C-alpha positions, -999 to +999 in steps of 0.1 A: +052-400-127+048-406-163+043-443-171+072-449-196+080-484-205+115-498-212+119-517-245+155-529-248+171-538-281+188-572-283+223-557-281+213-536-250+198-566-233+230-587-240+252-558-226+232-557-194+232-595-190+270-596-196+274-568-170+254-588-144+271-621-151+307-612-159+334-591-144+337-575-110+312-547-103+297-530-073+264-545-059+248-512-064+255-512-102+245-549-106+212-542-089+206-513-113+213-535-143+191-563-129+163-538-123+164-526-159+164-562-172+133-568-150+116-536-163+122-546-199+090-554-217+104-564-251+096-599-262+074-606-231+038-616-229+033-603-194+055-579-175+065-580-139+047-557-115+069-532-095+062-550-063+075-583-078+106-565-092+113-550-057+112-585-042+133-600-070+160-573-069+159-565-032+150-528-035+122-505-024+095-491-047+110-457-049+145-471-058+130-489-088+112-457-099+145-438-095+165-464-115+139-463-143+140-425-144+178-425-145+179-451-173+154-432-194+174-400-189+209-415-197+222-414-232+235-450-232+238-481-210+274-474-204+266-440-190+238-455-169+261-481-154+290-458-145+289-436-114+294-399-118+326-387-102+324-358-077+339-326-088+346-315-053+350-335-021+320-334+003+342-316+029+370-293+020+403-305+035+415-285+065+452-290+058+462-273+026+497-271+013+504-239+032+492-253+065+512-285+059+543-265+053+538-246+085+533-278+105+564-294+090+585-263+097+572-263+132+581-300+136+616-293+124+621-264+148+631-265+185+604-278+208+588-254+233+604-247+266+598-275+291+596-302+264+624-324+251+607-330+217+576-323+197+547-347+199+518-348+174+494-335+201+517-306+208+521-298+171+483-299+167+478-276+197+505-252+185+491-251+149+457-240+164+474-216+188+493-200+159+461-198+139+472-220+110+438-237+112+407-234+134+410-269+148+432-299+141+434-334+153+466-350+164+458-379+141+458-355+111+492-343+121+504-378+125+491-388+090+507-357+075+541-364+091+540-401+081+531-392+045+563-370+044+584-396+062+591-372+091+598-388+124+595-369+157+618-393+176 
């Protein structure tokens, strides 16, 4: 890795120090700010070694290198200290609006023969049987019905 040093301007240093000392921020972001402050070589006679920074901040060596790389690649301190929002969720939801509508319609219909009423387990099994979804948890059906204020009693 290229040995690039970090030289903070006074305003940048104050912004990072204020971030660490004031407000409510996640530990992850505070550690990132502290790491950059420790890596800063402006106005210092001697700089801290990576091993010492790791002890001081409580990170592994690679994390310090990654934080330095991210800081050098970011356009500003504000961009460096904000987490990027995901564009898509890690797992696509099984229950779409169409599936939800089918389950609600099923819950409002007559229960199957031999049953006095619908249960969430019965609704989940029927949704899979009718091929609305490949698989479905009874807890998902329960959350869906509670969200719409639909009671099975």
